[in-house]
MARBADREN-162873 format. One record per residue (C-alpha): residue number from 1; residue in three letters; x, y negated, z. Coordinates in nm, 3 decimals, padded with zeros to 5 digits. Example, Ala and Ser with C-alpha at 12.3 -4.5 7.8 and 13.67 -1.06 7.14 Angstrom:
+-----+--------+---------+---------+---------+
: num : residu :    east :   north :      up :
+-----+--------+---------+---------+---------+
:   1 :    ALA :  01.230 :  00.450 :  00.780 :
:   2 :    SER :  01.367 :  00.106 :  00.714 :
+-----+--------+---------+---------+---------+
END
This chain:
+-----+--------+---------+---------+---------+
: num : residu :    east :   north :      up :
+-----+--------+---------+---------+---------+
:   1 :    MET :  08.111 : -00.969 :  12.494 :
:   2 :    LYS :  08.221 : -01.039 :  12.895 :
:   3 :    ILE :  07.961 : -00.835 :  13.107 :
:   4 :    LEU :  07.854 : -01.032 :  13.440 :
:   5 :    GLU :  07.743 : -00.802 :  13.744 :
:   6 :    ILE :  07.599 : -01.068 :  13.975 :
:   7 :    ALA :  07.569 : -01.053 :  14.331 :
:   8 :    ASP :  07.290 : -00.973 :  14.588 :
:   9 :    ARG :  07.206 : -01.140 :  14.895 :
:  10 :    VAL :  07.393 : -00.976 :  15.104 :
:  11 :    ARG :  07.686 : -00.932 :  14.929 :
:  12 :    TYR :  07.724 : -01.300 :  14.880 :
:  13 :    ARG :  07.765 : -01.394 :  15.220 :
:  14 :    LYS :  08.102 : -01.249 :  15.289 :
:  15 :    MET :  08.240 : -01.353 :  14.920 :
:  16 :    THR :  08.595 : -01.577 :  14.927 :
:  17 :    THR :  08.558 : -01.878 :  14.723 :
:  18 :    GLU :  08.722 : -01.696 :  14.437 :
:  19 :    GLU :  08.461 : -01.431 :  14.454 :
:  20 :    LEU :  08.217 : -01.696 :  14.466 :
:  21 :    ARG :  08.297 : -01.836 :  14.155 :
:  22 :    SER :  08.382 : -01.515 :  13.959 :
:  23 :    VAL :  08.023 : -01.396 :  13.997 :
:  24 :    PHE :  07.831 : -01.702 :  13.935 :
:  25 :    LEU :  08.031 : -01.998 :  13.771 :
:  26 :    LEU :  08.127 : -01.990 :  13.406 :
:  27 :    THR :  08.457 : -02.167 :  13.318 :
:  28 :    GLU :  08.575 : -02.107 :  12.973 :
:  29 :    LEU :  08.329 : -02.178 :  12.720 :
:  30 :    PHE :  08.286 : -02.450 :  12.490 :
:  31 :    LEU :  08.659 : -02.392 :  12.323 :
:  32 :    PRO :  08.743 : -02.506 :  12.009 :
:  33 :    GLY :  08.680 : -02.308 :  11.739 :
:  34 :    ARG :  08.515 : -02.018 :  11.878 :
:  35 :    LEU :  08.190 : -01.880 :  11.989 :
:  36 :    ASP :  08.198 : -01.689 :  12.321 :
:  37 :    THR :  07.919 : -01.523 :  12.484 :
:  38 :    VAL :  07.844 : -01.362 :  12.887 :
:  39 :    TYR :  07.611 : -01.082 :  12.943 :
:  40 :    VAL :  07.465 : -01.102 :  13.291 :
:  41 :    ASP :  07.258 : -00.837 :  13.495 :
:  42 :    LEU :  07.035 : -01.104 :  13.584 :
:  43 :    ASP :  06.777 : -01.091 :  13.396 :
:  44 :    ARG :  06.969 : -00.958 :  13.081 :
:  45 :    THR :  07.026 : -01.318 :  13.057 :
:  46 :    ILE :  07.310 : -01.400 :  12.754 :
:  47 :    ILE :  07.489 : -01.741 :  12.801 :
:  48 :    GLY :  07.715 : -01.885 :  12.566 :
:  49 :    SER :  07.889 : -02.120 :  12.325 :
:  50 :    ALA :  07.999 : -02.225 :  11.978 :
:  51 :    VAL :  08.191 : -02.487 :  11.906 :
:  52 :    PRO :  08.268 : -02.507 :  11.491 :
:  53 :    LEU :  08.568 : -02.682 :  11.345 :
:  54 :    ALA :  08.639 : -02.670 :  10.967 :
:  55 :    ASP :  08.509 : -02.276 :  10.983 :
:  56 :    GLU :  08.170 : -02.140 :  10.978 :
:  57 :    LEU :  08.110 : -01.949 :  11.322 :
:  58 :    VAL :  07.844 : -01.627 :  11.337 :
:  59 :    LEU :  07.668 : -01.518 :  11.648 :
:  60 :    LYS :  07.680 : -01.155 :  11.590 :
:  61 :    SER :  07.575 : -00.864 :  11.746 :
:  62 :    ALA :  07.788 : -00.675 :  12.021 :
:  63 :    PRO :  07.862 : -00.307 :  12.123 :
:  64 :    GLU :  07.696 : -00.368 :  12.461 :
:  65 :    LEU :  07.353 : -00.457 :  12.299 :
:  66 :    ARG :  07.325 : -00.166 :  12.112 :
:  67 :    SER :  07.119 : -00.347 :  11.804 :
:  68 :    GLU :  07.190 : -00.389 :  11.454 :
:  69 :    TYR :  07.171 : -00.791 :  11.482 :
:  70 :    PHE :  07.177 : -01.015 :  11.805 :
:  71 :    LEU :  06.818 : -01.132 :  11.790 :
:  72 :    GLU :  06.682 : -00.801 :  11.710 :
:  73 :    ARG :  06.534 : -00.798 :  12.070 :
:  74 :    ARG :  06.583 : -01.115 :  12.168 :
:  75 :    GLU :  06.525 : -01.489 :  12.154 :
:  76 :    ILE :  06.754 : -01.783 :  12.184 :
:  77 :    GLY :  06.762 : -02.172 :  12.276 :
:  78 :    ILE :  07.038 : -02.371 :  12.109 :
:  79 :    LEU :  07.136 : -02.728 :  12.264 :
:  80 :    ASN :  07.370 : -02.934 :  12.118 :
:  81 :    ILE :  07.586 : -03.121 :  12.360 :
:  82 :    GLY :  07.856 : -03.236 :  12.128 :
:  83 :    GLY :  07.859 : -03.396 :  11.774 :
:  84 :    THR :  07.573 : -03.361 :  11.470 :
:  85 :    GLY :  07.591 : -03.008 :  11.336 :
:  86 :    HIS :  07.357 : -02.800 :  11.119 :
:  87 :    ILE :  07.247 : -02.452 :  11.222 :
:  88 :    ASP :  07.127 : -02.171 :  10.948 :
:  89 :    VAL :  06.884 : -01.924 :  11.021 :
:  90 :    ASP :  06.847 : -01.677 :  10.727 :
:  91 :    SER :  06.716 : -01.865 :  10.441 :
:  92 :    GLN :  06.616 : -02.190 :  10.646 :
:  93 :    ARG :  06.892 : -02.496 :  10.733 :
:  94 :    PHE :  06.864 : -02.727 :  11.030 :
:  95 :    CYS :  06.987 : -03.076 :  11.109 :
:  96 :    VAL :  07.070 : -03.060 :  11.521 :
:  97 :    ALA :  07.223 : -03.395 :  11.652 :
:  98 :    SER :  07.351 : -03.416 :  11.994 :
:  99 :    LEU :  07.094 : -03.306 :  12.252 :
: 100 :    ASP :  06.846 : -03.132 :  11.982 :
: 101 :    CYS :  06.714 : -02.794 :  12.066 :
: 102 :    LEU :  06.676 : -02.509 :  11.806 :
: 103 :    TYR :  06.510 : -02.220 :  11.928 :
: 104 :    VAL :  06.508 : -01.892 :  11.736 :
: 105 :    GLY :  06.282 : -01.596 :  11.787 :
: 106 :    ARG :  06.331 : -01.237 :  11.759 :
: 107 :    GLY :  06.359 : -01.077 :  11.429 :
: 108 :    ALA :  06.587 : -01.385 :  11.295 :
: 109 :    LYS :  06.885 : -01.175 :  11.108 :
: 110 :    ALA :  07.136 : -01.410 :  11.065 :
: 111 :    VAL :  07.276 : -01.752 :  11.262 :
: 112 :    THR :  07.547 : -01.946 :  11.180 :
: 113 :    PHE :  07.670 : -02.278 :  11.329 :
: 114 :    ARG :  07.847 : -02.564 :  11.165 :
: 115 :    SER :  07.970 : -02.892 :  11.250 :
: 116 :    ASP :  07.928 : -03.199 :  11.033 :
: 117 :    ASP :  08.252 : -03.349 :  11.133 :
: 118 :    PRO :  08.510 : -03.148 :  11.251 :
: 119 :    THR :  08.670 : -03.396 :  11.425 :
: 120 :    LYS :  08.377 : -03.448 :  11.604 :
: 121 :    PRO :  08.233 : -03.121 :  11.654 :
: 122 :    ALA :  07.904 : -02.981 :  11.737 :
: 123 :    GLU :  07.882 : -02.784 :  12.072 :
: 124 :    PHE :  07.633 : -02.580 :  12.089 :
: 125 :    TYR :  07.553 : -02.425 :  12.407 :
: 126 :    LEU :  07.341 : -02.063 :  12.413 :
: 127 :    LEU :  07.085 : -01.930 :  12.633 :
: 128 :    SER :  06.918 : -01.578 :  12.537 :
: 129 :    TYR :  06.658 : -01.386 :  12.709 :
: 130 :    LEU :  06.472 : -01.071 :  12.608 :
: 131 :    ALA :  06.152 : -01.099 :  12.370 :
: 132 :    HIS :  05.865 : -00.886 :  12.367 :
: 133 :    LYS :  05.685 : -01.107 :  12.119 :
: 134 :    GLU :  05.812 : -01.278 :  11.797 :
: 135 :    TYR :  05.753 : -01.681 :  11.824 :
: 136 :    PRO :  05.836 : -01.910 :  11.492 :
: 137 :    ILE :  06.191 : -02.123 :  11.478 :
: 138 :    ARG :  06.149 : -02.461 :  11.605 :
: 139 :    LEU :  06.364 : -02.747 :  11.654 :
: 140 :    SER :  06.277 : -02.983 :  11.948 :
: 141 :    LYS :  06.429 : -03.344 :  11.823 :
: 142 :    ILE :  06.556 : -03.545 :  12.206 :
: 143 :    ALA :  06.397 : -03.819 :  12.032 :
: 144 :    GLU :  06.027 : -03.714 :  12.009 :
: 145 :    LEU :  06.003 : -03.576 :  12.379 :
: 146 :    GLN :  05.845 : -03.781 :  12.677 :
: 147 :    ALA :  06.067 : -03.834 :  12.945 :
: 148 :    GLN :  05.968 : -03.758 :  13.299 :
: 149 :    SER :  06.062 : -04.008 :  13.546 :
: 150 :    LEU :  06.163 : -03.812 :  13.911 :
: 151 :    GLY :  06.354 : -03.940 :  14.225 :
: 152 :    ALA :  06.450 : -04.284 :  14.363 :
: 153 :    GLN :  06.700 : -04.471 :  14.328 :
: 154 :    GLU :  06.698 : -04.514 :  14.712 :
: 155 :    SER :  06.736 : -04.130 :  14.758 :
: 156 :    CYS :  07.010 : -04.129 :  14.485 :
: 157 :    ASN :  06.865 : -03.917 :  14.268 :
: 158 :    LYS :  06.671 : -04.116 :  13.986 :
: 159 :    ARG :  06.656 : -03.917 :  13.670 :
: 160 :    GLN :  06.487 : -03.859 :  13.344 :
: 161 :    ILE :  06.369 : -03.461 :  13.254 :
: 162 :    ARG :  06.356 : -03.395 :  12.865 :
: 163 :    LYS :  06.200 : -03.052 :  12.863 :
: 164 :    HIS :  06.248 : -02.842 :  12.505 :
: 165 :    ILE :  06.126 : -02.529 :  12.549 :
: 166 :    TRP :  05.833 : -02.480 :  12.803 :
: 167 :    SER :  05.449 : -02.374 :  12.770 :
: 168 :    GLY :  05.356 : -02.710 :  12.664 :
: 169 :    GLY :  05.619 : -02.785 :  12.409 :
: 170 :    VAL :  05.791 : -02.537 :  12.205 :
: 171 :    SER :  05.668 : -02.202 :  12.257 :
: 172 :    SER :  05.888 : -01.862 :  12.340 :
: 173 :    SER :  05.856 : -01.544 :  12.499 :
: 174 :    GLN :  06.003 : -01.606 :  12.863 :
: 175 :    LEU :  06.258 : -01.873 :  12.806 :
: 176 :    VAL :  06.231 : -02.230 :  12.929 :
: 177 :    MET :  06.465 : -02.431 :  12.886 :
: 178 :    GLY :  06.535 : -02.868 :  12.909 :
: 179 :    LEU :  06.774 : -03.125 :  13.005 :
: 180 :    THR :  06.799 : -03.371 :  13.306 :
: 181 :    GLU :  07.015 : -03.707 :  13.290 :
: 182 :    LEU :  07.035 : -03.858 :  13.589 :
: 183 :    GLU :  07.048 : -04.281 :  13.571 :
: 184 :    SER :  07.359 : -04.507 :  13.666 :
: 185 :    GLY :  07.460 : -04.476 :  13.995 :
: 186 :    ASN :  07.261 : -04.122 :  14.130 :
: 187 :    VAL :  07.441 : -03.827 :  14.164 :
: 188 :    TRP :  07.173 : -03.644 :  14.355 :
: 189 :    ASN :  07.006 : -03.353 :  14.128 :
: 190 :    THR :  06.682 : -03.095 :  14.206 :
: 191 :    MET :  06.636 : -03.272 :  14.542 :
: 192 :    PRO :  06.414 : -03.121 :  14.755 :
: 193 :    PRO :  06.557 : -02.835 :  14.678 :
: 194 :    HIS :  06.345 : -02.478 :  14.588 :
: 195 :    THR :  06.356 : -02.114 :  14.508 :
: 196 :    HIS :  06.157 : -01.946 :  14.289 :
: 197 :    MET :  06.205 : -01.571 :  14.289 :
: 198 :    ARG :  05.999 : -01.493 :  13.966 :
: 199 :    ARG :  06.280 : -01.647 :  13.723 :
: 200 :    SER :  06.655 : -01.668 :  13.733 :
: 201 :    GLU :  06.793 : -01.999 :  13.614 :
: 202 :    VAL :  07.111 : -02.111 :  13.470 :
: 203 :    TYR :  07.271 : -02.475 :  13.507 :
: 204 :    LEU :  07.541 : -02.649 :  13.257 :
: 205 :    TYR :  07.679 : -02.960 :  13.381 :
: 206 :    TRP :  07.823 : -03.231 :  13.167 :
: 207 :    ASN :  07.914 : -03.570 :  13.104 :
: 208 :    LEU :  08.151 : -03.550 :  13.371 :
: 209 :    GLY :  08.533 : -03.683 :  13.323 :
: 210 :    PRO :  08.817 : -03.498 :  13.408 :
: 211 :    GLU :  08.877 : -03.567 :  13.744 :
: 212 :    ASP :  08.520 : -03.594 :  13.843 :
: 213 :    ARG :  08.296 : -03.298 :  14.020 :
: 214 :    ILE :  07.958 : -03.131 :  14.081 :
: 215 :    LEU :  07.937 : -02.993 :  14.472 :
: 216 :    HIS :  07.703 : -02.749 :  14.386 :
: 217 :    LEU :  07.478 : -02.575 :  14.677 :
: 218 :    LEU :  07.343 : -02.220 :  14.622 :
: 219 :    GLY :  07.254 : -01.937 :  14.777 :
: 220 :    GLU :  06.992 : -01.883 :  15.047 :
: 221 :    PRO :  06.816 : -02.158 :  15.237 :
: 222 :    ASN :  06.937 : -02.070 :  15.550 :
: 223 :    GLU :  07.276 : -01.926 :  15.468 :
: 224 :    THR :  07.396 : -02.201 :  15.176 :
: 225 :    ARG :  07.709 : -02.205 :  15.026 :
: 226 :    HIS :  07.880 : -02.475 :  14.766 :
: 227 :    LEU :  08.087 : -02.453 :  14.416 :
: 228 :    LEU :  08.309 : -02.737 :  14.297 :
: 229 :    ILE :  08.216 : -02.733 :  13.954 :
: 230 :    ALA :  08.392 : -02.918 :  13.637 :
: 231 :    ASN :  08.270 : -03.051 :  13.304 :
: 232 :    LYS :  08.119 : -02.808 :  13.075 :
: 233 :    GLN :  08.085 : -02.534 :  13.341 :
: 234 :    VAL :  07.751 : -02.308 :  13.384 :
: 235 :    VAL :  07.624 : -02.180 :  13.719 :
: 236 :    ILE :  07.399 : -01.910 :  13.747 :
: 237 :    SER :  07.110 : -01.894 :  14.027 :
: 238 :    PRO :  06.907 : -01.589 :  14.116 :
: 239 :    GLY :  06.559 : -01.603 :  14.228 :
: 240 :    TRP :  06.663 : -01.637 :  14.601 :
: 241 :    SER :  06.896 : -01.884 :  14.598 :
: 242 :    ILE :  06.860 : -02.288 :  14.585 :
: 243 :    HIS :  07.059 : -02.466 :  14.332 :
: 244 :    ALA :  07.094 : -02.888 :  14.357 :
: 245 :    GLY :  07.390 : -03.051 :  14.427 :
: 246 :    VAL :  07.564 : -03.370 :  14.374 :
: 247 :    GLY :  07.862 : -03.551 :  14.192 :
: 248 :    THR :  08.130 : -03.809 :  14.203 :
: 249 :    VAL :  07.942 : -03.965 :  13.904 :
: 250 :    SER :  07.624 : -03.946 :  13.699 :
: 251 :    TYR :  07.640 : -03.645 :  13.495 :
: 252 :    SER :  07.357 : -03.434 :  13.285 :
: 253 :    PHE :  07.298 : -03.130 :  13.277 :
: 254 :    CYS :  07.086 : -02.840 :  13.111 :
: 255 :    TRP :  06.873 : -02.620 :  13.297 :
: 256 :    GLY :  06.700 : -02.290 :  13.149 :
: 257 :    MET :  06.496 : -01.991 :  13.321 :
: 258 :    GLY :  06.343 : -01.634 :  13.208 :
: 259 :    GLY :  06.158 : -01.428 :  13.403 :
: 260 :    GLU :  05.800 : -01.321 :  13.528 :
: 261 :    ASN :  05.665 : -01.661 :  13.401 :
: 262 :    GLN :  05.714 : -01.999 :  13.255 :
: 263 :    ALA :  05.505 : -02.220 :  13.478 :
: 264 :    TYR :  05.761 : -02.505 :  13.513 :
: 265 :    ASP :  05.655 : -02.612 :  13.837 :
: 266 :    ASP :  05.611 : -02.273 :  13.973 :
: 267 :    MET :  05.852 : -02.301 :  14.254 :
: 268 :    ASP :  05.909 : -02.269 :  14.659 :
: 269 :    ARG :  05.981 : -02.571 :  14.777 :
: 270 :    LEU :  06.207 : -02.693 :  15.030 :
: 271 :    ASN :  06.275 : -02.966 :  15.272 :
: 272 :    VAL :  06.660 : -03.085 :  15.277 :
: 273 :    SER :  06.633 : -03.045 :  15.688 :
: 274 :    GLU :  06.526 : -02.676 :  15.657 :
: 275 :    LEU :  06.890 : -02.616 :  15.479 :
: 276 :    ARG :  07.166 : -02.448 :  15.696 :
+-----+--------+---------+---------+---------+
END
C-alpha cells in the first residue's frame, strides 16, 4: 500500500508542477490484473482500484492498517466503471454492472472481485474511510437512481448527477459517493466552484480519449493552481481547496467525500469572479 502525505495550504503555494502532481494526483490506478491502494493521511482516506482478469482479486489488509482484515475499522464504496463483474462479500455475491456501486460496511471480512468477461473486465474504483458504526451492505443500481440536472448549455456545464451513497440513499458512517456525467458539448464541472472545510473530496475522471485532458483547478480561491489530468486518474482535494475543471471533451467523474458530515449541499460557494 502506497502512503501519500498531502500538502497544506502553505506548502502548496511553493510547489512545482511535478510536486503538485506527486501530492494531489494519482496516475497509476486501473492496471489490468491488479488491485492497488493508496493511503492518504487526509481524513485517513484509502483510494484504490481492482481490475480482475481471469483470476479473482482479493481485498486484503496491509501492515500500515494494523488490522486483521481491511474492513475491521473501515467502510468502502465500490463503483464499477468497466464491464460487468461480481463482488463476493463473505457469503454474499453481488452482480455489479457498469456504473453500479456497492457499499460494504465495517466488519465484512472477505471481499473478492471478478470480471464476468476477462476480455471486457470490470474496473472497480475503491474509496474507503474509517467507520464508527456498522451499516448493512447495499448495492446501488444506476438504473434505479433519479438523475438531478444541473447547469445550462449556455455556460457549457449541463450535467446529470446521481447519488449512490448519501444521507437520502445508501446509508454509511461518513462516506458520500456519486457520479456526474456531462452532456454532449458541455465541458465545465462544479460551477460555480466551492470549498467545504468539513470534508475532503476525491474526484475520479474517466470517459476521456487518449489525447483528451481535464484542466482541473485546485487550491485556495485567491491562489489557484491547475493540474492536467488524463483518463482514469484521481485528484485529491483538501477542505481548503476548490475543485472544478474544464475538459477538452465531455466526460464523467466520480465524486467521493468523507469528514465531518454527510450533507451533500454543505459547501461554501464562490463566484468565478472571486478566483485568482
